[in-house]
N, C-alpha and C positions, 0 to 999 in steps of 0.2 A: 504494500500500500504506500502511496506517495503522500507525504504530509504537506499540506498547503500552508498551514499555520499552526504553530504550537505556542500556547500561552501558559506562562507560569502562574499557578494559583496564588503564589505568594506575592507576585508583583502586580497582578491585575485581579482585583476582587470582583466576583460575580455575586451580587446580593440577590434578594428576592425578586426585585423588579427586572434585573438583568436575566435571571434564570427564566422568568415568565416570558420575557421578550424572545429568548432563545427557543423556548418551547413553542412559541407561536409560529416559528419558521419550519417546524417539522410535522410529519404525518404520524410518526410513531415514536414512542419513548420506551426504552428498555431500561428498567431501574433495578439494580441489585442492592439488596439490603441483607447483609449476612448471607445466609444460604438461599434466601427467597429471591426469585426473579419475577418482577411484575412487568408485563407488557401491556401498553395502552395504545390502542389505535385511535388517534385523535380525529380521524376522518369519520369514525362511527360513534365513538364515545367521547364525550366532552366532560372530563371531571371538573369539579369545582376548583376555584383558585386555591383553596386550602389543601385539597387533595393533591393537586399538582405540586404545590410547595413541599408537601411531605415526601413526595418522590424525589424531588430535585435537590433539596437542601439537606445539609448535614447538621450536626448538633451545634455548629458555630453560626448557623444562619446563612452560610454561603453555599454556592453550588458544590455538590459533592464531587470529589476527585477519586479516580480519574473520570473524566467525561470525554466522550468521543462523538463528534458529529460527522456522520458519513451520509452524504446525500440528504435525504429527508428523514433520517433516523438519528435519534439522540440516545446514546448509551451513557448511563450515569451509574457510577460505582463499578466495581470490578467483579465480573463473573467470567471465568475462563471459557465456558461453553458459548456464551453470548459473543465474546470477542472472536472466538474461532469461527463461528458461523458468519459473522460479518466480514472477516478478513479473507475468507475463501473465495 
């Protein structure tokens, strides 16, 4: 995979409004929390603002890392299977 842009989470903070703006640009979100992977198809389901923020933000109130934007899919958190599927 070719990286077009890499942003350090320590240098550029993505707060709640930034995370929601990023989510508005995608069709699908794949969020990993612990061993759980939650997939949301934003074309069919539109979660509330609070539900989206629970998926996107970590305990610090910032966008969870790592986050990967590939096309119209946003992957938040790390799940090896999710990354493998996207990178093939």
